[in-house]
N, C-alpha and C positions, 0 to 999 in steps of 0.2 A: 278938567285935567286933559288937554289934548294928547300929552304923552301916553297916558294910560289908555285913551280911546285907541291910539295908533298901535299900542302894544296888543291890545285885545283883538283888534282887526288883524294883526299879523298872525297871532295865534290861530284865529279863525281860518284864515287863509291857508296856513300850514297843515291845519287839520283837514280841511278840504282836499288839498293836494295829496296828502298821506292817504286819505280814505279812497280817493279816485284811483291811486296807484295800487292799494290793496285790492280793490275790486277788480282791476285790469289783470293783476297777477292770478287772482282766483279764476277769472273767465278762461285764462290761457292754460292754466295747470289743472283745473277740475276734470277735464276730459281725460287727460294722461293719468292723473291719479285714480280716477274711477275705473279706467281700463286695467291699470295695475292691480287694484283691489280684486277685480273680477278674475284675473289670471291667477292671483295668490289663492283665491277660494277654489278655483279648478285644481290647482297644484296640491292644495291641502287635502282635498277630497281623493285625488289620485293616490297620495301617500297613504292616507288612512285605509283606502281600499287595498293596497298593497301590503299593509301591515307595517308600514314604516312610521312608527310612533314618533320617533325622534325628528324625522323630517316634517311630519304634520305639525308637531309642536313648535318647530322653529318657524314655520310658515305662519302658524297662529300668532306667534309673538310678534311677527312683522305686522300682520293684519291688525292686532290690538294697538300696536304703536302708531300705525297710520290712523286708525280711528280716534285715538286720543289726541293726535295732532289736529285732526279736523274739529274735534270738540273744542280744544284750546282756541283755534282760529274763529269759530262761530261765537264762542263766549266773548272773545275780545271785540267782535264786531258789535255785540250788543251792549258793551261797556259804555257807560255814559261818559261824555267828555265835558259837560258843564262844570264850571268851577264850583267847588264846595264853599259854602259861607264861611267866613272867618269863625273860629271857635268850635265849629261842628266836629272836626276831626279830633281836637283835644279832648272834648267831652266824651266822644264816643270811645276813645282809647282807654279812658279811665274805666268806663262800664265794660268794655270788651277788649281784651288784649290783642285781638286780631284785627281791630278796627284799622282801616287803612291797608290792609294786607293786599298784596299784589296777586294777580293771577299767576299761579305757579308755572314754572317751565320745566319740562321733563327733565333737563340736565341739572335742575337743583336737587333731585332725588333719585332718579332712575340710575341703578348701578352704584349707588351710594348707601351709606350706613348713618342713620341718625340715632341719637341718644336721648333717653329721658334724664331727668336729674338724678334718678335713682340708678343710672347706668344700664337700663335695659336698652338693647340695641334693636332697631328696626332697619331691615335692609329691603330695599325696593328693586324689584327686577323689571326689565323692559316688557315682559310678557303680562304684566298686571298681577304678579304674584309677589311673595315676600316672606321673610322669616322674621320672627321676633325671638331674640336670644337674651338670656340672662346669664352672664358669665360665658362659659363655653357650652351651655346647654340650650337647645332649641325648645322654647316653650309653646310656640304656636307657628302654624303656616297660615298666611293670610292672602287674600285676594284684594287688590285695590282698584278703584276706578274713580275717575274725575266726574264730579257732578257739575251741572251747568252754572252752580253758584261759585265755582272755583274750589270748593271743598273736596278733599279726598275721602271717600267712603272706604273703610277698611272692614272686611268680613273676615273673621278668623275663627278657627276651631283648635282647641288645645289638643284634642285627641278625637279619634273617629267616633267614640261614644259620647262625646261632649257636644252640647249645642253651639251653634254659631252665634258669635256675639259680633256686634257692629260697633265700630269706634269711628269718630270723624276727626280729620286732621285738616288744619288751615295753615298754609304758608304765610308768614308775615313778610318774609323776604328770603333770600337764597341761603341765610344762615340760621333762621329761627322759624319755629312753627309751634302750634298749639294743638292739643288734641283733647277729646273729651267724649262723653256719651251721647251728645247730640250736636247738631251744627250750631245751636245757640249756647251751648255749655261746653266751651272749650277752655278747660281749667288747668291743664298740665302742659308744661313746656317740653319741646324737643329742641335739640341743637345739633348741628352737623358735626360728625366725628372728625 
């Protein structure tokens, strides 16, 4: 099938060009980004020494956001681009509802509220923190971080005297996510509010 071969070659050419572009952008922006992060660290330390906790926290939020963007970019570089054999995705989706899930983008959840089917609200902040609410009552404060797998790890504590619990969250797309007690056991659905 000559048409299929030509289409495959076109996709490969496009992926090579896209990869070369992304590498060039990274080469040009990495020094500026690294310098920015160094200056942010200095500013955070100066604010902390001066007792300006609000300023130090604001700067730390920017550092966290920058580091998460770097993690997203590195994870995308490692993502395979080989086509998946027919039938593999459908079979995987039956076994795992997050199969075929995309690498999440910060805009999907940062500054937004997600709901469980039981109407528990999860709000994600840019600084890597968040609140879990039931009705109008805050039931936990959590910290989130992106793992190289694209899964979000959530560490939360219901109260100071309670132990930290860890939950994992995987975005299927910008309007659906699944969470559970491990990366391989994501059995409860979240949806965008």
